C-alpha positions as CSV (number, residue, x, y, z in Angstrom):
1,M,24.0,-45.6,-12.1
2,N,24.6,-49.8,-11.1
3,S,25.4,-49.3,-7.9
4,I,23.0,-46.3,-7.5
5,L,20.1,-49.0,-8.5
6,Y,21.6,-51.8,-6.3
7,I,21.0,-49.1,-3.6
8,I,17.8,-48.2,-4.4
9,W,16.9,-52.3,-4.3
10,I,17.9,-52.7,-1.1
11,I,15.9,-50.4,0.2
12,V,12.8,-51.6,-1.1
13,S,14.1,-55.4,-0.5
14,I,14.4,-54.1,3.7
15,L,10.1,-52.4,3.2
16,V,9.7,-55.6,1.7
17,G,11.4,-58.2,4.1
18,Y,10.9,-56.7,6.8
19,N,7.2,-57.9,7.5
20,L,8.6,-61.3,7.2
21,V,10.6,-60.8,10.8
22,L,8.5,-58.0,12.0
23,P,6.4,-60.7,14.3
24,I,9.4,-62.5,15.4
25,L,10.8,-59.0,16.9
26,L,7.2,-58.0,18.5
27,F,7.7,-61.6,20.0
28,L,10.7,-60.9,21.7
29,V,9.9,-58.1,22.8
30,Y,6.7,-59.8,24.3
31,K,8.8,-61.5,26.7
32,T,11.2,-59.5,27.6
33,Y,8.8,-56.4,28.4
34,S,4.7,-56.2,28.1
35,F,1.8,-54.4,30.0
36,K,0.1,-55.6,32.8
37,N,-3.9,-55.5,32.8
38,T,-5.1,-56.1,36.0
39,A,-8.1,-58.7,36.2
40,N,-10.7,-56.0,37.6
41,Q,-14.6,-57.8,37.5
42,N,-17.4,-56.2,38.0
43,K,-19.5,-57.6,40.9
44,T,-23.1,-56.5,38.8
45,E,-24.0,-57.4,35.5
46,P,-23.8,-54.6,32.9
47,D,-26.9,-54.6,30.7
48,Y,-25.3,-55.9,27.0
49,A,-27.5,-56.0,23.6
50,I,-26.1,-59.0,21.1
51,I,-27.0,-57.8,18.0
52,V,-26.4,-61.3,15.4
53,T,-26.4,-60.0,11.5
54,A,-28.1,-62.5,8.5
55,Y,-27.6,-62.0,4.9
56,Q,-29.9,-64.2,2.5
57,E,-29.2,-67.5,4.5
58,T,-30.9,-68.4,8.5
59,Y,-29.8,-72.0,8.6
60,T,-27.1,-71.0,11.2
61,L,-29.2,-68.7,13.5
62,N,-30.4,-71.2,15.7
63,A,-27.6,-73.2,16.4
64,A,-25.7,-69.4,17.4
65,V,-29.3,-68.3,19.5
66,T,-29.0,-71.5,21.4
67,S,-25.7,-70.8,22.2
68,L,-26.2,-67.5,23.3
69,L,-29.3,-68.0,25.3
70,R,-27.1,-70.7,27.2
71,L,-24.6,-67.9,28.2
72,N,-24.2,-67.7,32.1
73,Y,-25.4,-64.3,32.2
74,S,-28.6,-62.9,32.8
75,N,-28.8,-59.3,31.6
76,Y,-29.0,-59.5,28.0
77,L,-30.8,-59.1,25.2
78,I,-30.8,-60.9,21.9
79,Y,-31.5,-57.9,18.3
80,I,-31.0,-60.6,14.9
81,V,-31.4,-57.9,11.7
82,A,-32.2,-60.9,9.0
83,D,-31.3,-58.7,5.8
84,N,-33.3,-60.2,2.9
85,C,-34.3,-63.1,4.7
86,D,-37.5,-66.0,4.5
87,I,-37.5,-66.2,8.4
88,S,-41.2,-68.1,7.7
89,N,-38.9,-71.0,9.6
90,L,-37.5,-69.0,12.4
91,R,-39.8,-69.1,16.2
92,F,-37.7,-68.5,19.0
93,Q,-39.6,-68.9,21.9
94,N,-37.7,-67.0,24.2
95,D,-38.5,-62.9,25.3
96,K,-34.4,-62.6,25.0
97,V,-34.7,-63.0,21.6
98,I,-36.4,-59.7,19.3
99,L,-35.8,-60.9,15.4
100,F,-36.0,-58.1,12.7
101,R,-36.5,-58.3,8.7
102,P,-36.1,-55.0,7.6
103,E,-38.7,-53.9,4.7
104,E,-35.8,-52.7,2.4
105,H,-32.3,-54.9,1.4
106,L,-29.9,-52.8,3.6
107,Q,-26.6,-55.5,2.3
108,S,-24.4,-53.8,5.2
109,N,-23.3,-54.8,8.7
110,T,-23.1,-51.1,9.7
111,R,-26.3,-50.8,8.5
112,S,-27.7,-54.0,9.8
113,H,-26.2,-53.0,13.3
114,F,-27.8,-49.4,13.2
115,Y,-30.7,-50.8,12.0
116,A,-31.0,-52.9,15.8
117,I,-29.8,-50.1,17.8
118,K,-32.6,-47.9,16.9
119,R,-34.7,-50.5,17.5
120,F,-33.5,-51.6,21.3
121,R,-35.9,-52.3,24.1
122,R,-34.2,-50.5,26.7
123,Q,-30.8,-48.6,26.9
124,H,-28.0,-50.8,26.7
125,D,-24.1,-50.2,28.6
126,Y,-22.2,-52.3,26.1
127,L,-23.5,-54.0,22.9
128,T,-21.3,-57.3,21.1
129,I,-21.5,-58.3,17.5
130,I,-22.3,-61.5,16.4
131,D,-22.2,-63.5,12.9
132,S,-25.3,-65.5,12.3
133,D,-22.9,-68.8,11.8
134,N,-20.9,-67.9,15.4
135,L,-21.5,-69.7,17.8
136,V,-20.6,-68.2,21.9
137,D,-18.6,-70.2,25.3
138,S,-20.7,-69.4,27.8
139,E,-18.6,-67.3,29.8
140,Y,-18.4,-64.9,26.8
141,L,-20.0,-61.5,28.5
142,N,-18.3,-62.2,31.5
143,E,-15.1,-62.6,29.5
144,L,-15.3,-59.2,28.0
145,N,-16.7,-57.2,31.5
146,V,-13.1,-58.1,33.1
147,L,-11.9,-55.6,30.1
148,F,-14.8,-53.2,30.2
149,A,-14.3,-53.2,33.6
150,Q,-10.8,-51.4,33.6
151,G,-12.4,-48.8,31.8
152,Y,-11.8,-49.8,27.8
153,K,-14.6,-48.7,25.7
154,A,-14.1,-51.5,23.2
155,V,-13.1,-55.5,23.2
156,Q,-12.1,-58.1,21.3
157,G,-12.6,-61.5,21.4
158,V,-11.1,-64.5,20.3
159,R,-12.4,-65.9,17.1
160,K,-11.2,-69.9,17.3
161,A,-12.1,-72.5,14.5
162,K,-15.8,-73.7,14.6
163,N,-14.6,-76.3,11.3
164,L,-11.5,-77.5,10.3
165,D,-13.0,-80.2,8.4
166,T,-10.4,-79.4,5.0
167,V,-7.5,-78.5,4.3
168,Y,-8.2,-75.3,3.3
169,A,-10.0,-74.4,7.2
170,C,-7.5,-76.0,8.8
171,L,-5.0,-73.5,7.2
172,D,-8.1,-70.5,6.9
173,A,-7.5,-71.1,11.2
174,V,-3.9,-71.1,10.9
175,Q,-3.9,-67.5,9.5
176,D,-6.2,-66.4,12.1
177,I,-4.2,-67.7,14.9
178,Y,-1.7,-65.7,13.6
179,Y,-3.1,-62.8,13.9
180,H,-4.9,-63.6,17.4
181,F,-1.6,-63.6,18.4
182,Y,0.6,-61.4,17.2
183,D,-1.8,-58.2,16.1
184,R,-4.2,-58.8,19.4
185,E,-3.1,-60.5,22.1
186,I,0.8,-59.3,21.7
187,L,0.0,-56.0,20.5
188,F,-2.5,-55.4,23.7
189,A,0.5,-56.8,25.5
190,L,2.9,-54.0,24.7
191,G,0.6,-50.4,25.2
192,S,-1.0,-50.5,22.0
193,S,-4.9,-52.2,20.8
194,S,-5.7,-55.7,19.7
195,T,-7.0,-55.1,15.6
196,L,-10.8,-55.4,15.1
197,A,-12.1,-59.5,13.8
198,G,-15.6,-58.0,12.9
199,S,-17.2,-60.2,15.0
200,G,-16.9,-61.0,18.3
201,M,-16.2,-57.9,19.5
202,A,-17.5,-55.4,21.8
203,F,-18.1,-51.1,22.9
204,T,-19.5,-49.3,25.2
205,T,-23.2,-48.5,23.2
206,S,-22.5,-44.8,22.6
207,L,-18.6,-45.3,21.5
208,Y,-20.0,-47.5,18.5
209,Q,-23.3,-45.6,17.8
210,R,-21.3,-42.4,17.3
211,F,-19.8,-44.1,15.4
212,L,-22.8,-45.2,13.1
213,E,-23.9,-42.1,13.1
214,C,-21.2,-40.9,11.2
215,F,-20.1,-43.5,8.7
216,E,-21.6,-45.4,6.7
217,I,-18.8,-48.0,5.1
218,E,-20.1,-49.9,2.0
219,G,-19.3,-53.3,1.4
220,A,-16.8,-55.7,3.6
221,G,-14.3,-53.2,5.9
222,F,-16.0,-51.5,8.6
223,D,-13.8,-53.2,11.2
224,K,-11.1,-51.2,9.7
225,V,-12.6,-47.9,9.5
226,L,-13.7,-48.5,13.1
227,Q,-10.6,-49.3,15.3
228,I,-9.0,-46.3,13.6
229,E,-11.6,-44.2,14.6
230,I,-11.4,-45.7,18.1
231,L,-7.6,-45.2,18.5
232,K,-7.8,-41.5,17.0
233,Q,-9.8,-40.6,19.8
234,N,-6.8,-42.0,22.1
235,N,-9.1,-45.2,23.3
236,R,-7.7,-48.5,23.1
237,I,-9.0,-51.3,21.8
238,A,-8.6,-54.2,24.7
239,F,-8.2,-57.6,23.9
240,A,-9.5,-61.2,25.9
241,K,-8.4,-63.5,25.1
242,K,-10.9,-65.9,27.1
243,A,-14.1,-64.3,25.8
244,I,-14.3,-66.9,23.1
245,V,-16.6,-66.9,19.3
246,F,-17.0,-70.0,17.8
247,D,-16.5,-69.0,13.8
248,E,-16.9,-71.1,9.9
249,K,-13.2,-71.2,8.3
250,T,-14.0,-71.5,4.7
251,S,-14.0,-75.0,3.5
252,R,-14.1,-74.6,-0.3
253,S,-12.0,-72.9,-2.6
254,D,-14.9,-71.0,-4.6
255,Q,-15.8,-69.8,-0.8
256,L,-11.9,-69.2,-0.5
257,I,-11.6,-67.1,-3.4
258,K,-14.6,-64.5,-3.5
259,Q,-13.6,-64.0,1.3
260,R,-9.9,-63.1,0.1
261,A,-11.1,-61.4,-2.6
262,R,-13.0,-59.0,-0.4
263,W,-10.7,-58.9,2.3
264,F,-7.8,-58.0,-0.3
265,N,-10.0,-55.2,-1.8
266,T,-10.5,-53.8,1.4
267,W,-7.2,-53.7,2.7
268,F,-6.4,-51.2,-0.3
269,K,-8.9,-49.2,0.4
270,Y,-8.7,-48.8,3.6
271,S,-4.6,-48.7,4.0
272,K,-4.5,-44.9,3.6
273,L,-6.2,-44.5,7.1
274,G,-3.2,-46.5,8.5
275,I,-0.5,-43.7,6.8
276,K,-2.7,-40.9,8.7
277,L,-3.1,-42.9,12.1
278,L,0.9,-43.7,11.7
279,R,1.6,-39.8,11.5
280,Q,-0.4,-38.6,14.0
281,G,1.0,-41.0,16.5
282,I,4.6,-39.4,15.5
283,L,3.9,-36.2,16.2
284,D,1.4,-36.9,19.2
285,L,4.0,-39.3,20.1
286,N,1.5,-41.8,20.9
287,W,2.9,-45.2,21.0
288,N,-0.9,-46.8,20.8
289,Q,-1.4,-45.6,17.2
290,F,2.1,-45.3,15.9
291,L,2.3,-49.5,16.8
292,F,-0.9,-49.7,15.8
293,A,-0.7,-48.1,12.3
294,V,2.3,-50.1,11.3
295,L,1.1,-53.4,12.0
296,F,-2.5,-52.5,10.2
297,L,-0.1,-51.1,7.1
298,R,1.1,-54.3,6.9
299,P,-0.9,-56.1,3.8
300,P,-2.5,-59.5,4.4
301,L,0.1,-62.5,5.0
302,F,-0.6,-63.6,1.2
303,L,0.8,-60.8,-0.4
304,I,3.7,-60.4,1.7
305,V,4.4,-64.1,1.0
306,L,4.4,-63.3,-2.9
307,V,5.7,-60.2,-2.6
308,S,8.5,-61.2,-0.8
309,F,9.1,-64.7,-2.4
310,L,9.7,-62.8,-6.0
311,F,12.2,-60.3,-4.0
312,M,14.5,-63.2,-3.0
313,I,14.3,-65.3,-6.6
314,A,14.9,-62.2,-8.0
315,S,17.7,-61.5,-5.8
316,L,19.3,-64.8,-6.3
317,F,20.0,-63.2,-9.8
318,I,22.0,-59.9,-8.2
319,N,23.6,-61.2,-5.2
320,G,24.0,-64.0,-3.2
321,T,24.4,-62.9,0.2
322,L,21.0,-61.3,-0.6
323,F,19.4,-64.2,-1.0
324,M,20.7,-65.7,2.1
325,Y,19.1,-63.1,3.9
326,W,15.9,-63.8,2.7
327,L,16.1,-67.1,3.8
328,L,16.5,-65.8,6.9
329,A,13.7,-63.7,7.1
330,F,11.7,-66.7,5.7
331,A,13.0,-68.6,8.6
332,L,12.1,-66.6,10.6
333,F,8.7,-65.8,9.6
334,F,7.5,-69.5,9.6
335,L,9.2,-69.7,13.3
336,A,7.4,-66.8,14.2
337,I,3.8,-69.1,12.3
338,F,5.3,-71.8,14.2
339,I,5.4,-70.0,18.2
340,A,1.6,-69.0,17.5
341,L,0.6,-72.0,16.7
342,V,2.2,-74.0,20.0
343,H,1.2,-71.3,21.7
344,S,-2.6,-71.5,20.8
345,K,-2.4,-75.5,21.5
346,A,-3.0,-75.6,17.9
347,E,-4.4,-79.4,16.4
348,K,-2.0,-82.0,15.1
349,K,-4.9,-81.5,12.0
350,I,-3.7,-77.9,11.5
351,Y,0.2,-78.8,11.1
352,R,-0.9,-81.4,8.7
353,A,-2.6,-79.3,6.7
354,M,0.2,-77.3,5.9
355,A,0.8,-79.7,2.7
356,G,-1.6,-77.6,1.1
357,I,-0.1,-74.4,1.9
358,P,0.1,-74.3,-2.1
359,A,-3.0,-74.8,-3.9
360,F,-4.0,-72.6,-0.9
361,M,-1.6,-69.3,-1.9
362,Y,-2.6,-70.7,-5.7
363,Y,-6.7,-70.0,-4.9
364,Q,-5.4,-66.7,-3.1
365,L,-4.0,-65.7,-6.2
366,L,-7.2,-65.9,-8.3
367,S,-8.4,-63.7,-5.2
368,L,-6.1,-60.9,-6.4
369,L,-7.0,-61.3,-9.3
370,R,-10.6,-60.2,-8.8
371,V,-10.0,-58.3,-6.4
372,R,-11.7,-55.1,-8.0
373,K,-15.0,-56.6,-8.4
374,A,-14.9,-58.3,-5.1
375,N,-17.8,-56.4,-4.0
376,K,-20.1,-57.2,-7.0
377,I,-19.1,-60.8,-6.7
378,S,-20.1,-61.2,-2.8
379,V,-21.6,-59.5,0.0
380,A,-21.1,-61.7,2.6
381,T,-19.5,-65.1,2.8
382,Q,-21.7,-68.0,2.5
383,H,-22.2,-70.8,5.7
384,Y,-21.6,-74.4,4.6
385,H,-21.4,-75.9,8.7
386,N,-24.2,-76.0,11.1
387,K,-22.7,-77.1,14.3
388,T,-24.4,-76.4,17.9
389,I,-21.9,-75.7,20.4
390,D,-22.4,-78.9,21.9
391,E,-20.5,-80.3,19.0
392,I,-17.6,-78.2,19.7
393,E,-14.4,-79.0,21.7
394,V,-13.8,-76.4,24.0
């Protein structure tokens, strides 16, 4: 009986621990073999709709719109959906900017997007989603065009940190860097699809409109449903590593708790979609769907580290050899994080912030305890940084 329990323990340990070594395995495959994407460029300027969503807060909108109006591009319109916002102080003296304030509170990203689409001034070729706290690089649309010119219908850009003012913001940036490298750049280079990030993403207008007509997503997580639907249709999501959006990182503990509670909630809520896509990928022998589903099903980093640490401590009392394997797995995991940081040329303050990991983990544990009430606690992340694009180090 003891041997059967031990075998079960080994199997469960492998199922948990493989998440620690998966990124380094992906990196090794990436360094030895990856698909090459031809760098085609549109000679014309396709027409873009830029949808900017705001909920309750508007004080970062001026900086966001200013950065959009400085794009090295001419053929676009900006649609701002200010949901449940006071817009009395907003004045945009530019014909490219269209401001909407819905009469009813939408309280949903997808509803805000659909609200804008139904009021487009003209039929745009592509649309891109920008949050009210985002700032964009002047070449953002041109870099998206490089991938759209290759025939892709969905493209994800890079979200870089707008602020690194606290330890929490730096550690939040570490997580973003990790996901950008392994879940987007490497995944796309290996012939699968980049994961979506909620903003800094772009689509053909027809693709995104069809999605909104079929799905109404309550709370956070619309990007998770969207990417699954895109892959189910045998499309790939491209990664544009030079299409840069600057995004506000969580800099306060209360902000972190509310945000992570929503994120954990969406993973538990939508992980079943990954199981269905994994099955479809296996049955259809579809590498894009299979590899993407494997990454989609992986728990958030906090849960991976927490559960793996508990298994490592338990293995210390079961079998010393198992404990050593866990130590090796953790070493490979932290090596993978270090590789991502080096690849992204992370600032020194991000490395120094690693000392704050215990506190960062503690607040995420508090988030996990609030996961069931996540969407009641908060609908959107509160913003505190009103930087302009000139204040960002590109």
